[in-house]
C-alpha positions as CSV (number, residue, x, y, z in Angstrom):
1,M,121.9,-209.6,-8.3
2,K,122.8,-211.8,-11.1
3,A,124.3,-215.2,-10.7
4,G,127.2,-214.2,-12.9
5,W,128.2,-211.7,-10.3
6,L,128.5,-214.6,-7.8
7,A,129.9,-217.3,-10.0
8,P,133.6,-218.1,-9.9
9,A,134.3,-217.0,-13.4
10,L,138.1,-216.4,-13.7
11,L,138.5,-212.9,-14.9
12,L,142.0,-212.2,-14.1
13,V,145.1,-214.4,-14.0
14,L,147.6,-213.4,-11.3
15,T,151.2,-214.1,-11.9
16,G,154.1,-214.0,-9.5
17,C,157.7,-215.0,-9.2
18,G,157.1,-217.6,-6.5
19,D,159.5,-218.9,-3.9
20,T,162.4,-220.9,-5.4
21,T,163.5,-222.4,-2.1
22,S,164.1,-226.1,-2.4
23,P,161.1,-228.1,-1.2
24,A,161.3,-230.1,1.9
25,A,161.2,-233.8,1.6
26,G,158.7,-236.2,3.1
27,N,155.4,-234.5,2.4
28,D,152.8,-235.3,-0.3
29,D,149.3,-234.2,-1.0
30,S,147.5,-237.2,0.3
31,G,146.3,-235.6,3.5
32,L,144.9,-232.4,1.9
33,R,142.9,-233.4,-1.2
34,G,139.1,-233.2,-0.6
35,R,139.4,-231.1,2.5
36,T,138.5,-227.6,3.5
37,F,140.4,-225.5,6.0
38,L,139.4,-222.3,7.9
39,S,141.9,-219.9,9.3
40,T,142.3,-219.6,13.0
41,G,145.0,-217.0,13.0
42,V,147.7,-215.1,10.9
43,T,151.0,-213.9,12.2
44,E,153.6,-211.6,10.6
45,D,157.0,-211.3,12.2
46,G,155.6,-213.3,15.1
47,R,152.8,-210.8,15.7
48,P,149.1,-211.3,15.0
49,R,147.8,-209.9,11.7
50,P,144.2,-208.9,12.2
51,L,141.8,-209.9,9.4
52,A,138.9,-207.8,8.2
53,D,135.9,-207.8,10.4
54,K,133.8,-211.1,10.3
55,T,136.1,-212.7,7.7
56,K,138.2,-215.9,7.6
57,V,140.6,-217.3,5.1
58,T,139.2,-220.5,3.5
59,L,141.4,-223.0,1.5
60,R,139.6,-225.8,-0.2
61,F,141.8,-228.5,-1.8
62,M,139.7,-230.2,-4.5
63,N,140.1,-233.8,-5.5
64,D,140.8,-232.7,-9.1
65,G,143.9,-230.8,-8.0
66,R,142.4,-227.3,-7.9
67,L,142.7,-224.9,-4.9
68,L,139.8,-222.7,-4.2
69,A,140.5,-219.9,-1.8
70,D,138.8,-216.8,-0.4
71,A,139.5,-214.2,2.2
72,G,136.0,-213.0,2.8
73,C,135.0,-211.6,-0.6
74,N,136.2,-212.9,-4.0
75,T,136.9,-216.5,-4.8
76,M,140.3,-217.5,-6.2
77,S,141.0,-220.6,-8.1
78,G,144.1,-222.3,-9.5
79,Q,145.9,-225.6,-10.0
80,A,147.8,-226.7,-6.9
81,N,150.9,-228.7,-6.8
82,L,151.4,-229.8,-3.2
83,R,154.4,-232.2,-3.5
84,G,157.5,-231.7,-1.5
85,G,155.9,-229.6,1.3
86,R,155.4,-226.6,-1.0
87,L,152.1,-225.1,-2.3
88,E,152.7,-224.1,-5.9
89,V,149.6,-222.5,-7.5
90,S,149.5,-222.0,-11.2
91,G,146.9,-220.0,-13.2
92,L,145.5,-218.3,-10.1
93,G,142.4,-216.3,-11.0
94,M,139.9,-214.3,-9.1
95,T,136.2,-213.3,-9.4
96,E,135.3,-209.6,-9.8
97,M,132.7,-209.2,-7.0
98,G,132.9,-205.8,-5.5
99,C,134.3,-205.5,-1.9
100,D,134.7,-202.8,0.7
101,P,138.4,-201.6,0.9
102,P,139.5,-203.8,3.9
103,R,138.3,-207.0,2.1
104,H,139.6,-205.9,-1.2
105,Q,143.1,-205.4,0.4
106,Q,142.8,-208.8,2.1
107,D,142.0,-210.4,-1.3
108,T,145.2,-208.9,-2.7
109,W,147.2,-210.0,0.3
110,L,146.0,-213.6,0.1
111,A,146.7,-213.8,-3.7
112,K,150.3,-212.6,-3.2
113,F,150.7,-215.0,-0.3
114,L,149.5,-218.0,-2.3
115,E,151.7,-217.1,-5.3
116,S,154.8,-217.0,-3.1
117,T,155.0,-220.8,-3.2
118,P,154.6,-221.1,0.6
119,S,155.5,-224.2,2.6
120,W,152.8,-226.3,4.3
121,R,152.7,-228.8,7.1
122,L,149.7,-230.8,8.2
123,D,149.2,-232.3,11.7
124,G,145.9,-234.1,11.8
125,S,143.2,-231.4,11.6
126,N,145.7,-228.5,11.8
127,L,147.3,-227.0,8.7
128,V,150.0,-224.3,8.8
129,V,151.0,-222.5,5.6
130,S,154.1,-220.3,5.8
131,S,156.0,-217.8,3.5
132,G,158.8,-215.6,4.7
133,N,157.7,-213.9,7.9
134,T,154.0,-214.8,7.4
135,E,152.3,-217.8,8.9
136,L,148.7,-218.8,8.3
137,A,147.2,-221.3,10.7
138,L,144.1,-223.2,9.7
139,L,141.8,-225.9,11.1
140,D,139.8,-228.6,9.2
141,K,136.3,-227.3,8.6
142,T,134.8,-230.5,9.8
143,V,136.3,-229.6,13.2
144,A,136.0,-225.8,13.1
145,E,132.5,-225.7,11.7
146,P,130.8,-229.1,11.5
147,D,127.7,-229.5,9.5
148,L,124.6,-228.6,11.4
149,P,121.9,-231.3,11.6
150,L,118.8,-230.9,9.5
151,L,116.5,-231.7,12.4
152,G,116.3,-229.3,15.3
153,T,118.2,-226.4,13.7
154,R,116.3,-223.1,13.0
155,W,117.1,-222.3,9.4
156,S,116.6,-218.7,8.2
157,V,116.2,-217.9,4.6
158,D,118.7,-215.3,3.3
159,T,118.9,-216.0,-0.4
160,I,116.2,-216.7,-3.1
161,T,117.3,-218.1,-6.4
162,D,115.3,-218.3,-9.6
163,G,117.3,-219.9,-12.4
164,A,120.2,-217.6,-13.1
165,T,119.1,-214.8,-10.7
166,A,119.8,-214.7,-6.9
167,S,118.5,-212.1,-4.5
168,S,118.5,-211.4,-0.8
169,T,115.4,-211.4,1.3
170,P,113.5,-208.1,1.9
171,A,114.8,-205.9,4.7
172,G,113.0,-206.6,8.0
173,A,111.3,-209.8,6.7
174,Q,112.5,-213.2,8.0
175,A,111.4,-216.6,6.9
176,T,112.4,-219.7,8.8
177,L,112.1,-223.5,8.7
178,T,112.5,-225.9,11.6
179,F,112.4,-229.6,10.9
180,D,111.3,-231.8,13.8
181,K,110.7,-235.6,13.8
182,D,107.2,-235.4,12.3
183,A,106.8,-232.1,10.5
184,V,108.5,-229.0,9.2
185,Q,107.5,-225.8,11.0
186,V,107.3,-222.8,8.6
187,D,107.3,-219.1,9.0
188,T,107.1,-217.5,5.6
189,G,107.9,-214.0,6.8
190,C,104.2,-213.3,7.1
191,N,102.2,-216.4,7.7
192,R,103.0,-219.5,9.8
193,G,102.2,-223.2,9.3
194,S,103.6,-226.7,9.0
195,G,103.7,-229.7,6.7
196,G,104.9,-233.2,6.3
197,Y,108.2,-234.2,4.8
198,T,110.3,-237.3,4.1
199,V,114.1,-237.5,3.6
200,S,115.9,-239.9,1.2
201,D,119.6,-239.5,0.5
202,N,120.0,-235.9,-0.6
203,R,116.3,-235.3,-1.3
204,I,113.4,-234.0,0.8
205,R,109.8,-234.5,-0.3
206,F,107.4,-232.0,1.2
207,A,103.7,-232.8,1.4
208,G,100.8,-230.7,2.6
209,V,102.5,-227.6,3.7
210,A,99.7,-225.3,4.9
211,T,99.8,-221.8,6.5
212,T,97.6,-219.2,7.9
213,K,96.1,-216.7,5.4
214,M,96.9,-213.3,6.8
215,A,97.4,-210.6,4.2
216,C,101.0,-209.5,3.7
217,E,102.6,-206.3,2.3
218,P,104.0,-206.9,-1.2
219,E,107.6,-207.6,-0.3
220,R,106.6,-210.1,2.4
221,A,104.1,-211.7,0.0
222,S,106.8,-212.1,-2.5
223,L,109.1,-213.8,0.1
224,E,106.2,-216.0,1.1
225,N,105.5,-217.1,-2.5
226,A,109.2,-217.9,-3.0
227,V,109.3,-220.0,0.2
228,L,106.1,-222.0,-0.5
229,T,107.0,-222.6,-4.2
230,V,110.2,-224.4,-3.0
231,L,108.4,-226.3,-0.2
232,N,106.3,-228.1,-2.7
233,G,107.1,-231.7,-3.8
234,E,110.6,-233.0,-4.0
235,V,113.8,-230.9,-3.7
236,T,117.5,-231.6,-3.4
237,Y,119.1,-230.5,-0.2
238,D,122.7,-229.8,0.8
239,I,124.2,-228.8,4.2
240,D,127.6,-227.2,4.2
241,S,128.5,-226.1,7.8
242,D,125.7,-223.7,8.7
243,R,124.3,-223.4,5.2
244,L,121.3,-225.3,3.9
245,T,120.3,-225.2,0.2
246,L,116.9,-226.4,-1.0
247,K,116.6,-226.6,-4.8
248,Q,113.7,-227.5,-7.0
249,P,114.2,-229.2,-10.4
250,S,112.9,-226.0,-12.0
251,G,115.9,-224.1,-10.6
252,K,114.1,-222.2,-7.9
253,A,115.9,-222.5,-4.7
254,L,116.3,-221.2,-1.1
255,G,119.6,-220.5,0.7
256,L,119.3,-220.7,4.5
257,R,121.6,-220.1,7.4
258,G,121.3,-222.2,10.6
259,E,121.8,-221.0,14.1
260,R,124.5,-222.7,16.1
261,G,123.7,-223.3,19.8
């Protein structure tokens, strides 16, 4: 799949009338900027509103004033005014990634909800956003899903990136990395091995990664080649909750998901 399919290019601007209720006094945006919140529940008329299977609503309040939101499929983005206890989103746009019907409907629901100028209240790590008879409860991501540690976590490769192209791993093949104090243990999806590494700031330098030499079927060999290409020399790394990204200066990269205990 192409990176353009994944990138948050704004293809459609959603407009709505908004809620003209006078904003409540006493709130500003100082507690929200730079934070990400994950939904813990939605209620309508006091009753739970189930979300699509294996989805959450994510609201990310950027330091530059943007709001990034998703409900399990597409990414929405707009400029957010948070003053006065109201969330007013202007220029809300959405990516065009295809979704199954439940998630597509959920995208539509979230977009309408955000365009209704809902009220918000923050209590420490808990955020509640309300509009009419709908209430969305969220929890700060650092509490709900803290970043997994690099060391000791079993990281499984699920995405391979080469420049502008991203692809999933072959069906039935699984490559994993586990960093311990002295070495990184590698399973390429066919062969196994280990190598040295050092960490400095947001960089990892791999050295001497060696594996067994068992022959692999073509798809597994391709996965192995992608893994070993990235585990060569210095890469940048980023951990976001249970996601680890390793990226070479060439643009080749691995996306991995960690297992929580």
